[in-house]
PAMIPA-357880 format. One record per residue: x, y, z of N, C-alpha, C, O in turn; residue in three letters; residue number from 1. Coordinates in steps of 0.05 Angstrom, whole numbers. Each point is the difference from the previous one (the first is absolute). Last residue first. Example, Ala and Ser with C-alpha at 12.3 -4.5 7.8 and 13.67 -1.06 7.14 Angstrom:
<pt n_c1="257" n_c2="-45" n_c3="142" ca_c1="16" ca_c2="24" ca_c3="1" c_c1="-15" c_c2="22" c_c3="14" o_c1="10" o_c2="22" o_c3="4" residuo="Ser" num="2"/>
<pt n_c1="-4" n_c2="-137" n_c3="-5" ca_c1="-18" ca_c2="24" ca_c3="0" c_c1="18" c_c2="24" c_c3="0" o_c1="21" o_c2="0" o_c3="13" residuo="Ala" num="1"/>
***
This chain:
<pt n_c1="2148" n_c2="1212" n_c3="2004" ca_c1="18" ca_c2="-20" ca_c3="12" c_c1="-3" c_c2="-26" c_c3="-13" o_c1="13" o_c2="-19" o_c3="8" residuo="Lys" num="71"/>
<pt n_c1="-67" n_c2="97" n_c3="-28" ca_c1="25" ca_c2="-1" ca_c3="-14" c_c1="18" c_c2="-22" c_c3="10" o_c1="18" o_c2="-9" o_c3="-14" residuo="Ala" num="70"/>
<pt n_c1="-100" n_c2="31" n_c3="58" ca_c1="-5" ca_c2="-13" ca_c3="-26" c_c1="25" c_c2="-4" c_c3="-15" o_c1="3" o_c2="-21" o_c3="-14" residuo="Ile" num="69"/>
<pt n_c1="-1" n_c2="69" n_c3="94" ca_c1="-3" ca_c2="-30" ca_c3="6" c_c1="-6" c_c2="-14" c_c3="-26" o_c1="7" o_c2="-24" o_c3="-3" residuo="Thr" num="68"/>
<pt n_c1="0" n_c2="119" n_c3="2" ca_c1="26" ca_c2="-12" ca_c3="5" c_c1="-2" c_c2="-30" c_c3="5" o_c1="19" o_c2="-15" o_c3="-7" residuo="Ser" num="67"/>
<pt n_c1="-97" n_c2="69" n_c3="-4" ca_c1="14" ca_c2="-4" ca_c3="-25" c_c1="28" c_c2="-12" c_c3="4" o_c1="10" o_c2="-13" o_c3="-19" residuo="His" num="66"/>
<pt n_c1="-64" n_c2="34" n_c3="95" ca_c1="-15" ca_c2="-18" ca_c3="-17" c_c1="16" c_c2="-7" c_c3="-25" o_c1="2" o_c2="-23" o_c3="-8" residuo="Lys" num="65"/>
<pt n_c1="32" n_c2="89" n_c3="65" ca_c1="2" ca_c2="-26" ca_c3="13" c_c1="-14" c_c2="-21" c_c3="-18" o_c1="11" o_c2="-22" o_c3="-3" residuo="Glu" num="64"/>
<pt n_c1="-17" n_c2="112" n_c3="-23" ca_c1="27" ca_c2="-10" ca_c3="-4" c_c1="3" c_c2="-28" c_c3="12" o_c1="13" o_c2="-17" o_c3="-12" residuo="Met" num="63"/>
<pt n_c1="-95" n_c2="59" n_c3="25" ca_c1="4" ca_c2="-5" ca_c3="-28" c_c1="28" c_c2="-12" c_c3="-5" o_c1="3" o_c2="-19" o_c3="-14" residuo="Tyr" num="62"/>
<pt n_c1="-24" n_c2="49" n_c3="100" ca_c1="-15" ca_c2="-24" ca_c3="-6" c_c1="4" c_c2="-8" c_c3="-29" o_c1="4" o_c2="-24" o_c3="-6" residuo="Asn" num="61"/>
<pt n_c1="34" n_c2="105" n_c3="34" ca_c1="14" ca_c2="-22" ca_c3="12" c_c1="-14" c_c2="-27" c_c3="-6" o_c1="13" o_c2="-20" o_c3="-6" residuo="Ala" num="60"/>
<pt n_c1="-55" n_c2="99" n_c3="-22" ca_c1="24" ca_c2="-5" ca_c3="-16" c_c1="15" c_c2="-24" c_c3="12" o_c1="10" o_c2="-17" o_c3="-16" residuo="Leu" num="59"/>
<pt n_c1="-85" n_c2="47" n_c3="63" ca_c1="-8" ca_c2="-12" ca_c3="-25" c_c1="24" c_c2="-7" c_c3="-17" o_c1="1" o_c2="-21" o_c3="-12" residuo="Glu" num="58"/>
<pt n_c1="15" n_c2="68" n_c3="90" ca_c1="-8" ca_c2="-27" ca_c3="7" c_c1="-9" c_c2="-15" c_c3="-26" o_c1="7" o_c2="-23" o_c3="-4" residuo="Thr" num="57"/>
<pt n_c1="14" n_c2="114" n_c3="-3" ca_c1="24" ca_c2="-16" ca_c3="4" c_c1="-7" c_c2="-29" c_c3="7" o_c1="15" o_c2="-18" o_c3="-8" residuo="Leu" num="56"/>
<pt n_c1="-86" n_c2="78" n_c3="0" ca_c1="12" ca_c2="-5" ca_c3="-27" c_c1="26" c_c2="-16" c_c3="3" o_c1="6" o_c2="-18" o_c3="-16" residuo="Lys" num="55"/>
<pt n_c1="-49" n_c2="46" n_c3="95" ca_c1="-16" ca_c2="-19" ca_c3="-14" c_c1="12" c_c2="-8" c_c3="-27" o_c1="1" o_c2="-23" o_c3="-7" residuo="Glu" num="54"/>
<pt n_c1="40" n_c2="91" n_c3="56" ca_c1="4" ca_c2="-25" ca_c3="14" c_c1="-16" c_c2="-22" c_c3="-14" o_c1="10" o_c2="-23" o_c3="-4" residuo="Ala" num="53"/>
<pt n_c1="-22" n_c2="111" n_c3="-25" ca_c1="26" ca_c2="-10" ca_c3="-8" c_c1="5" c_c2="-27" c_c3="12" o_c1="11" o_c2="-18" o_c3="-13" residuo="Ala" num="52"/>
<pt n_c1="-88" n_c2="62" n_c3="41" ca_c1="-2" ca_c2="-8" ca_c3="-28" c_c1="26" c_c2="-12" c_c3="-10" o_c1="0" o_c2="-20" o_c3="-14" residuo="Thr" num="51"/>
<pt n_c1="1" n_c2="58" n_c3="99" ca_c1="-16" ca_c2="-25" ca_c3="0" c_c1="-4" c_c2="-11" c_c3="-28" o_c1="2" o_c2="-24" o_c3="-5" residuo="Arg" num="50"/>
<pt n_c1="41" n_c2="107" n_c3="15" ca_c1="17" ca_c2="-21" ca_c3="11" c_c1="-15" c_c2="-27" c_c3="0" o_c1="11" o_c2="-21" o_c3="-7" residuo="Leu" num="49"/>
<pt n_c1="-59" n_c2="99" n_c3="-17" ca_c1="20" ca_c2="-7" ca_c3="-20" c_c1="18" c_c2="-23" c_c3="8" o_c1="6" o_c2="-18" o_c3="-16" residuo="Ala" num="48"/>
<pt n_c1="-67" n_c2="53" n_c3="79" ca_c1="-14" ca_c2="-14" ca_c3="-21" c_c1="19" c_c2="-9" c_c3="-22" o_c1="-2" o_c2="-22" o_c3="-10" residuo="Lys" num="47"/>
<pt n_c1="37" n_c2="76" n_c3="77" ca_c1="-7" ca_c2="-26" ca_c3="11" c_c1="-14" c_c2="-17" c_c3="-21" o_c1="7" o_c2="-23" o_c3="-4" residuo="Thr" num="46"/>
<pt n_c1="10" n_c2="112" n_c3="-17" ca_c1="25" ca_c2="-15" ca_c3="1" c_c1="-5" c_c2="-28" c_c3="10" o_c1="12" o_c2="-20" o_c3="-11" residuo="Ser" num="45"/>
<pt n_c1="-83" n_c2="81" n_c3="11" ca_c1="6" ca_c2="-9" ca_c3="-27" c_c1="26" c_c2="-16" c_c3="-1" o_c1="2" o_c2="-19" o_c3="-15" residuo="His" num="44"/>
<pt n_c1="-26" n_c2="57" n_c3="98" ca_c1="-21" ca_c2="-19" ca_c3="-8" c_c1="6" c_c2="-12" c_c3="-28" o_c1="-1" o_c2="-24" o_c3="-4" residuo="Gln" num="43"/>
<pt n_c1="56" n_c2="93" n_c3="37" ca_c1="5" ca_c2="-25" ca_c3="15" c_c1="-20" c_c2="-21" c_c3="-9" o_c1="7" o_c2="-23" o_c3="-4" residuo="Arg" num="42"/>
<pt n_c1="-18" n_c2="109" n_c3="-31" ca_c1="24" ca_c2="-13" ca_c3="-11" c_c1="5" c_c2="-26" c_c3="14" o_c1="7" o_c2="-20" o_c3="-13" residuo="Val" num="41"/>
<pt n_c1="-77" n_c2="72" n_c3="46" ca_c1="-6" ca_c2="-11" ca_c3="-26" c_c1="23" c_c2="-14" c_c3="-13" o_c1="-3" o_c2="-21" o_c3="-12" residuo="Ala" num="40"/>
<pt n_c1="16" n_c2="66" n_c3="96" ca_c1="-16" ca_c2="-24" ca_c3="2" c_c1="-8" c_c2="-13" c_c3="-27" o_c1="0" o_c2="-24" o_c3="-3" residuo="Pro" num="39"/>
<pt n_c1="49" n_c2="107" n_c3="0" ca_c1="16" ca_c2="-22" ca_c3="12" c_c1="-17" c_c2="-25" c_c3="4" o_c1="9" o_c2="-22" o_c3="-8" residuo="Val" num="38"/>
<pt n_c1="-53" n_c2="102" n_c3="-22" ca_c1="18" ca_c2="-12" ca_c3="-20" c_c1="15" c_c2="-24" c_c3="11" o_c1="1" o_c2="-21" o_c3="-12" residuo="Val" num="37"/>
<pt n_c1="-63" n_c2="72" n_c3="69" ca_c1="-13" ca_c2="-11" ca_c3="-24" c_c1="20" c_c2="-16" c_c3="-18" o_c1="-6" o_c2="-22" o_c3="-8" residuo="Glu" num="36"/>
<pt n_c1="30" n_c2="65" n_c3="94" ca_c1="-27" ca_c2="-11" ca_c3="4" c_c1="-12" c_c2="-14" c_c3="-24" o_c1="-15" o_c2="-19" o_c3="3" residuo="Asp" num="35"/>
<pt n_c1="103" n_c2="62" n_c3="-3" ca_c1="0" ca_c2="-20" ca_c3="21" c_c1="-27" c_c2="-13" c_c3="2" o_c1="-2" o_c2="-24" o_c3="5" residuo="Asn" num="34"/>
<pt n_c1="12" n_c2="95" n_c3="-67" ca_c1="17" ca_c2="-22" ca_c3="-7" c_c1="-2" c_c2="-23" c_c3="20" o_c1="-3" o_c2="-23" o_c3="-7" residuo="Leu" num="33"/>
<pt n_c1="-41" n_c2="103" n_c3="28" ca_c1="-14" ca_c2="-14" ca_c3="-22" c_c1="17" c_c2="-24" c_c3="-8" o_c1="-11" o_c2="-22" o_c3="-4" residuo="Tyr" num="32"/>
<pt n_c1="49" n_c2="79" n_c3="66" ca_c1="-22" ca_c2="-15" ca_c3="12" c_c1="-15" c_c2="-16" c_c3="-21" o_c1="-7" o_c2="-23" o_c3="5" residuo="Lys" num="31"/>
<pt n_c1="74" n_c2="81" n_c3="-35" ca_c1="12" ca_c2="-23" ca_c3="14" c_c1="-22" c_c2="-17" c_c3="14" o_c1="2" o_c2="-24" o_c3="-1" residuo="Ile" num="30"/>
<pt n_c1="-30" n_c2="104" n_c3="-40" ca_c1="9" ca_c2="-19" ca_c3="-20" c_c1="12" c_c2="-25" c_c3="13" o_c1="-5" o_c2="-22" o_c3="-9" residuo="Phe" num="29"/>
<pt n_c1="-19" n_c2="94" n_c3="64" ca_c1="-24" ca_c2="-13" ca_c3="-10" c_c1="7" c_c2="-21" c_c3="-21" o_c1="-12" o_c2="-22" o_c3="-1" residuo="Glu" num="28"/>
<pt n_c1="81" n_c2="75" n_c3="34" ca_c1="-9" ca_c2="-17" ca_c3="22" c_c1="-25" c_c2="-15" c_c3="-10" o_c1="-3" o_c2="-24" o_c3="6" residuo="Ala" num="27"/>
<pt n_c1="37" n_c2="89" n_c3="-63" ca_c1="18" ca_c2="-23" ca_c3="1" c_c1="-8" c_c2="-20" c_c3="22" o_c1="1" o_c2="-24" o_c3="-4" residuo="Ala" num="26"/>
<pt n_c1="-49" n_c2="105" n_c3="-4" ca_c1="-6" ca_c2="-18" ca_c3="-22" c_c1="19" c_c2="-24" c_c3="0" o_c1="-9" o_c2="-22" o_c3="-8" residuo="Glu" num="25"/>
<pt n_c1="24" n_c2="89" n_c3="72" ca_c1="-26" ca_c2="-12" ca_c3="5" c_c1="-6" c_c2="-20" c_c3="-22" o_c1="-9" o_c2="-23" o_c3="6" residuo="Lys" num="24"/>
<pt n_c1="86" n_c2="74" n_c3="-16" ca_c1="4" ca_c2="-18" ca_c3="22" c_c1="-26" c_c2="-15" c_c3="6" o_c1="0" o_c2="-24" o_c3="5" residuo="Glu" num="23"/>
<pt n_c1="-2" n_c2="92" n_c3="-69" ca_c1="15" ca_c2="-23" ca_c3="-10" c_c1="3" c_c2="-21" c_c3="22" o_c1="-2" o_c2="-24" o_c3="-5" residuo="Leu" num="22"/>
<pt n_c1="-37" n_c2="106" n_c3="28" ca_c1="-18" ca_c2="-16" ca_c3="-16" c_c1="14" c_c2="-25" c_c3="-11" o_c1="-12" o_c2="-21" o_c3="0" residuo="Arg" num="21"/>
<pt n_c1="63" n_c2="84" n_c3="48" ca_c1="-20" ca_c2="-13" ca_c3="18" c_c1="-18" c_c2="-18" c_c3="-16" o_c1="-7" o_c2="-22" o_c3="9" residuo="Glu" num="20"/>
<pt n_c1="68" n_c2="74" n_c3="-57" ca_c1="14" ca_c2="-21" ca_c3="15" c_c1="-20" c_c2="-15" c_c3="18" o_c1="1" o_c2="-25" o_c3="1" residuo="Thr" num="19"/>
<pt n_c1="-33" n_c2="100" n_c3="-46" ca_c1="5" ca_c2="-22" ca_c3="-19" c_c1="13" c_c2="-23" c_c3="14" o_c1="-7" o_c2="-23" o_c3="-5" residuo="Thr" num="18"/>
<pt n_c1="-6" n_c2="101" n_c3="54" ca_c1="-26" ca_c2="-13" ca_c3="-5" c_c1="4" c_c2="-24" c_c3="-19" o_c1="-12" o_c2="-21" o_c3="3" residuo="Glu" num="17"/>
<pt n_c1="88" n_c2="75" n_c3="14" ca_c1="-9" ca_c2="-14" ca_c3="25" c_c1="-26" c_c2="-15" c_c3="-5" o_c1="-3" o_c2="-23" o_c3="9" residuo="Gly" num="16"/>
<pt n_c1="34" n_c2="78" n_c3="-78" ca_c1="18" ca_c2="-24" ca_c3="3" c_c1="-9" c_c2="-16" c_c3="25" o_c1="-1" o_c2="-24" o_c3="-1" residuo="Val" num="15"/>
<pt n_c1="-42" n_c2="106" n_c3="-13" ca_c1="-8" ca_c2="-19" ca_c3="-21" c_c1="17" c_c2="-26" c_c3="2" o_c1="-11" o_c2="-22" o_c3="-3" residuo="Ala" num="14"/>
<pt n_c1="32" n_c2="93" n_c3="62" ca_c1="-26" ca_c2="-11" ca_c3="7" c_c1="-8" c_c2="-21" c_c3="-21" o_c1="-10" o_c2="-22" o_c3="7" residuo="Lys" num="13"/>
<pt n_c1="88" n_c2="70" n_c3="-24" ca_c1="4" ca_c2="-18" ca_c3="23" c_c1="-26" c_c2="-14" c_c3="8" o_c1="-1" o_c2="-24" o_c3="6" residuo="Asn" num="12"/>
<pt n_c1="-3" n_c2="91" n_c3="-72" ca_c1="13" ca_c2="-24" ca_c3="-10" c_c1="5" c_c2="-20" c_c3="22" o_c1="-5" o_c2="-24" o_c3="-4" residuo="Met" num="11"/>
<pt n_c1="-30" n_c2="107" n_c3="27" ca_c1="-20" ca_c2="-15" ca_c3="-16" c_c1="12" c_c2="-26" c_c3="-10" o_c1="-13" o_c2="-21" o_c3="0" residuo="Arg" num="10"/>
<pt n_c1="71" n_c2="80" n_c3="43" ca_c1="-19" ca_c2="-11" ca_c3="20" c_c1="-21" c_c2="-17" c_c3="-15" o_c1="-7" o_c2="-22" o_c3="10" residuo="Ala" num="9"/>
<pt n_c1="67" n_c2="70" n_c3="-63" ca_c1="14" ca_c2="-21" ca_c3="14" c_c1="-18" c_c2="-14" c_c3="20" o_c1="0" o_c2="-25" o_c3="2" residuo="Gly" num="8"/>
<pt n_c1="-32" n_c2="101" n_c3="-45" ca_c1="2" ca_c2="-22" ca_c3="-19" c_c1="14" c_c2="-24" c_c3="12" o_c1="-9" o_c2="-23" o_c3="-4" residuo="Ala" num="7"/>
<pt n_c1="5" n_c2="101" n_c3="55" ca_c1="-27" ca_c2="-11" ca_c3="-3" c_c1="0" c_c2="-24" c_c3="-19" o_c1="-13" o_c2="-20" o_c3="4" residuo="Gln" num="6"/>
<pt n_c1="92" n_c2="69" n_c3="6" ca_c1="-6" ca_c2="-15" ca_c3="25" c_c1="-27" c_c2="-13" c_c3="-2" o_c1="-3" o_c2="-23" o_c3="9" residuo="Asn" num="5"/>
<pt n_c1="27" n_c2="80" n_c3="-79" ca_c1="17" ca_c2="-24" ca_c3="-1" c_c1="-5" c_c2="-17" c_c3="25" o_c1="-2" o_c2="-25" o_c3="-2" residuo="Phe" num="4"/>
<pt n_c1="-40" n_c2="108" n_c3="-4" ca_c1="-12" ca_c2="-19" ca_c3="-19" c_c1="16" c_c2="-26" c_c3="-1" o_c1="-11" o_c2="-21" o_c3="-2" residuo="Asp" num="3"/>
<pt n_c1="45" n_c2="91" n_c3="55" ca_c1="-24" ca_c2="-12" ca_c3="12" c_c1="-13" c_c2="-20" c_c3="-19" o_c1="-9" o_c2="-21" o_c3="9" residuo="Thr" num="2"/>
<pt n_c1="81" n_c2="73" n_c3="-39" ca_c1="9" ca_c2="-21" ca_c3="17" c_c1="-23" c_c2="-14" c_c3="13" o_c1="1" o_c2="-25" o_c3="5" residuo="Met" num="1"/>
***
């Protein structure tokens, strides 16, 4: 029975250490996402929106130019 108790104690210790490590790594991962990934996504999203706006302007100019010719 003592071996069983010792095995249980070792298992509890291992689970506790693993849980602690997972919590620490999860916090580090969330920090990385907030500090690195989110700003990069925002920057690229802004650039993509600006590019789309320019292309839409070009399309509108093209459509406007070609619709006046057809009249």
